[in-house]
C-alpha positions as CSV (number, residue, x, y, z in Angstrom):
1,M,53.1,-53.4,-56.6
2,R,50.5,-55.0,-56.5
3,S,50.9,-55.8,-52.8
4,A,52.0,-52.0,-51.7
5,S,48.9,-51.2,-53.7
6,I,46.4,-53.3,-51.4
7,L,48.1,-51.8,-48.5
8,A,48.3,-48.3,-49.9
9,C,44.4,-48.9,-50.3
10,S,43.4,-50.7,-47.0
11,L,45.4,-48.5,-44.6
12,F,43.5,-45.0,-46.8
13,A,39.9,-46.7,-46.0
14,A,41.2,-47.2,-42.9
15,L,41.5,-43.5,-42.0
16,L,38.0,-42.7,-43.8
17,G,36.8,-45.2,-41.5
18,V,38.2,-43.4,-38.4
19,G,37.5,-40.2,-40.2
20,G,33.8,-40.9,-40.3
21,C,33.4,-42.4,-36.6
22,Q,34.6,-39.6,-35.3
23,K,31.7,-37.0,-34.4
24,T,32.1,-32.9,-33.6
25,E,29.8,-32.7,-30.0
26,V,27.6,-29.6,-29.8
27,S,27.2,-28.2,-26.5
28,T,23.6,-28.5,-25.2
29,A,24.7,-26.9,-21.8
30,V,22.2,-24.6,-20.4
31,P,24.1,-21.0,-19.4
32,A,24.0,-21.1,-15.8
33,L,21.2,-18.5,-14.2
34,A,21.6,-15.5,-12.2
35,P,20.3,-16.9,-9.0
36,T,16.7,-15.2,-7.4
37,P,17.1,-12.2,-5.0
38,P,15.7,-13.9,-1.5
39,A,12.7,-12.1,-1.0
40,P,13.3,-9.3,2.3
41,P,12.1,-11.3,5.8
42,F,9.7,-7.7,6.4
43,Q,6.2,-6.4,4.4
44,I,5.8,-2.7,4.4
45,K,2.3,-1.7,5.6
46,A,2.4,2.1,6.7
47,S,3.7,4.7,5.0
48,I,5.9,7.6,6.9
49,Q,2.5,9.3,8.0
50,E,1.1,6.3,9.4
51,L,3.9,5.0,11.1
52,M,4.5,9.2,12.7
53,D,0.9,9.1,14.2
54,A,1.2,5.3,15.5
55,V,4.4,5.1,16.6
56,I,6.9,7.6,16.7
57,D,4.2,10.9,18.2
58,P,2.3,8.7,20.6
59,A,5.5,7.7,22.4
60,A,7.2,11.2,21.4
61,D,4.1,13.0,23.4
62,A,4.2,10.8,26.1
63,L,8.0,11.5,27.0
64,W,7.1,15.0,26.9
65,D,4.4,14.9,29.4
66,S,6.2,12.5,31.3
67,V,8.5,15.5,32.5
68,S,7.6,19.0,32.5
69,I,7.4,22.3,34.9
70,T,3.9,24.4,35.0
71,E,4.1,27.8,36.3
72,T,0.1,27.8,38.0
73,V,-1.2,30.7,40.8
74,K,-0.4,28.7,43.3
75,G,3.1,28.0,42.6
76,T,5.5,26.0,40.9
77,V,4.5,22.6,40.0
78,F,7.1,19.5,38.8
79,R,5.9,16.8,36.7
80,Q,8.7,13.5,36.4
81,P,7.4,10.2,37.1
82,H,7.7,8.6,41.1
83,T,6.8,5.0,41.0
84,D,8.8,2.2,40.0
85,E,5.8,1.3,37.3
86,E,5.8,5.2,35.9
87,W,9.6,5.3,35.2
88,Q,9.1,2.1,33.5
89,Q,5.9,3.5,31.5
90,A,8.3,6.1,30.5
91,R,11.1,3.8,29.5
92,R,8.8,2.1,27.1
93,H,8.0,5.3,25.4
94,A,11.9,5.5,24.9
95,I,11.8,2.3,23.2
96,S,9.4,2.8,21.2
97,L,10.6,6.0,19.6
98,I,13.9,4.7,19.4
99,E,12.6,1.7,17.3
100,G,9.8,3.9,15.3
101,T,13.3,5.9,13.6
102,N,14.4,2.4,12.6
103,L,11.0,1.7,11.0
104,L,11.0,5.6,9.5
105,I,14.2,4.7,6.8
106,M,13.1,1.2,5.6
107,D,13.6,1.2,2.0
108,G,10.6,1.2,-0.3
109,R,8.2,3.2,3.2
110,K,6.2,5.9,1.1
111,L,5.8,9.2,2.3
112,V,1.5,8.6,2.5
113,A,-0.4,5.8,1.9
114,P,-1.8,5.4,-1.7
115,G,-4.5,8.1,-2.3
116,S,-3.9,10.1,1.2
117,P,-3.0,13.4,1.5
118,V,-0.5,14.7,3.7
119,L,-1.9,16.2,7.5
120,D,-2.4,19.5,6.5
121,Q,-2.5,19.8,3.1
122,G,-3.6,22.7,2.0
123,T,-3.2,24.7,4.2
124,S,0.1,27.7,3.4
125,G,3.5,26.2,2.9
126,V,2.7,22.3,3.5
127,L,3.5,20.3,0.7
128,S,0.9,17.9,-1.3
129,A,1.8,14.6,-1.2
130,D,3.0,13.8,-4.7
131,E,5.4,17.0,-4.0
132,G,6.4,15.8,-0.2
133,Q,7.1,12.2,-2.1
134,K,9.2,13.9,-4.6
135,L,11.2,16.0,-2.1
136,L,11.9,12.8,-0.2
137,D,13.2,11.1,-2.7
138,S,15.1,13.6,-3.8
139,K,16.3,14.2,-0.3
140,H,16.4,10.5,1.5
141,A,20.2,10.9,2.8
142,T,19.1,13.9,5.0
143,F,15.5,11.9,5.6
144,V,17.3,9.3,7.2
145,E,19.7,11.9,9.0
146,F,17.2,13.6,10.9
147,A,15.7,10.0,12.2
148,R,19.1,9.2,13.2
149,A,19.4,12.5,15.5
150,L,16.0,11.4,16.6
151,R,17.2,7.9,17.3
152,D,20.4,9.2,19.2
153,A,17.9,11.7,21.6
154,G,16.1,9.0,21.9
155,E,19.3,6.9,23.8
156,Q,19.7,9.7,25.2
157,M,16.1,9.8,26.5
158,L,16.2,6.3,27.9
159,T,19.3,6.5,29.9
160,S,18.1,9.1,31.2
161,I,15.6,7.3,32.3
162,D,17.8,4.4,33.6
163,K,19.0,6.5,36.2
164,K,15.8,8.7,37.1
165,D,17.2,11.5,36.3
166,S,14.7,14.0,35.6
167,T,17.0,17.0,34.3
168,G,18.0,14.8,31.4
169,M,15.5,14.0,30.8
170,M,14.2,17.1,30.0
171,N,17.4,18.0,27.5
172,A,16.8,14.9,25.9
173,G,12.9,16.5,25.2
174,A,14.3,19.5,24.0
175,A,16.8,17.6,21.4
176,M,13.5,15.8,19.8
177,D,11.7,19.0,20.0
178,G,14.3,20.8,17.8
179,I,15.2,17.3,16.1
180,C,11.2,17.0,14.9
181,E,10.8,20.4,14.4
182,S,13.7,20.9,12.0
183,C,12.3,17.4,10.0
184,H,9.3,19.2,9.2
185,L,10.4,22.3,8.3
186,T,12.7,20.6,5.7
187,F,9.9,17.7,4.3
188,W,6.4,18.9,5.6
189,Y,6.1,22.8,5.1
190,P,9.0,24.5,3.7
191,N,7.3,27.1,2.5
192,Q,5.9,28.3,5.6
193,V,5.6,32.0,6.3
194,I,6.2,32.8,10.6
195,P,5.3,36.5,10.7
196,P,7.6,38.7,12.6
197,L,6.9,39.0,16.9
198,P,5.6,42.3,17.1
199,P,7.9,45.0,18.4
200,D,6.9,45.7,21.9
201,F,7.1,41.1,22.1
202,G,8.3,40.6,25.6
203,L,8.1,43.9,26.9
204,S,4.5,44.0,28.4
205,K,3.9,44.3,32.4
206,S,1.2,42.0,32.3
207,V,3.1,39.1,30.5
208,P,6.2,37.3,32.8
209,K,9.4,37.3,31.5
210,P,10.3,33.6,31.3
211,K,13.1,31.8,33.5
212,R,14.6,29.0,34.0
213,I,13.6,26.9,36.8
214,P,16.2,23.7,37.6
215,L,14.3,20.2,38.5
216,S,13.8,18.6,41.8
217,P,16.2,15.6,41.7
């Protein structure tokens, strides 16, 4: 009996010892943090208005001026590129226009520089800088559509230039003009009031009626 008691005590002590050696492990691992998104590879400096003034408008104006038909007292004057350098210069302007439209729609680009007014601000129908920015924010998808349409017209212009197709350039220029005016009527001067034409407009004998003149090849 005594041996059994000693054995039982020894087993009990052994179990206590094993239990005393076991420790509950507490996790000290730090939860993984979400990776920080990389900084964009570009830094926006110019506003949409500044970009229009520095890139889009000069390129578009040069393309419109590079091919035209003018009626003078001496007859019809056709203007179009002739030399290789003139065609190359027109091509440079088309590329500036095309790539400029991509810059217009970059995320984060504001309508005007901080504290700057909109061009012609104060003129009847023209939105203020704050009004224009709010409209741009609410209809940014529409602005993107206009920019992409202008890019498509620019690509049409570039194709015509590469083919030395002056008529194609005229058509592309007309498309560009319509897109630009539609965008301006939406985001720049949507409240513009255009007075009606006089009833006798175009009927005066002193004003020749417009006529379509085909471009020379």
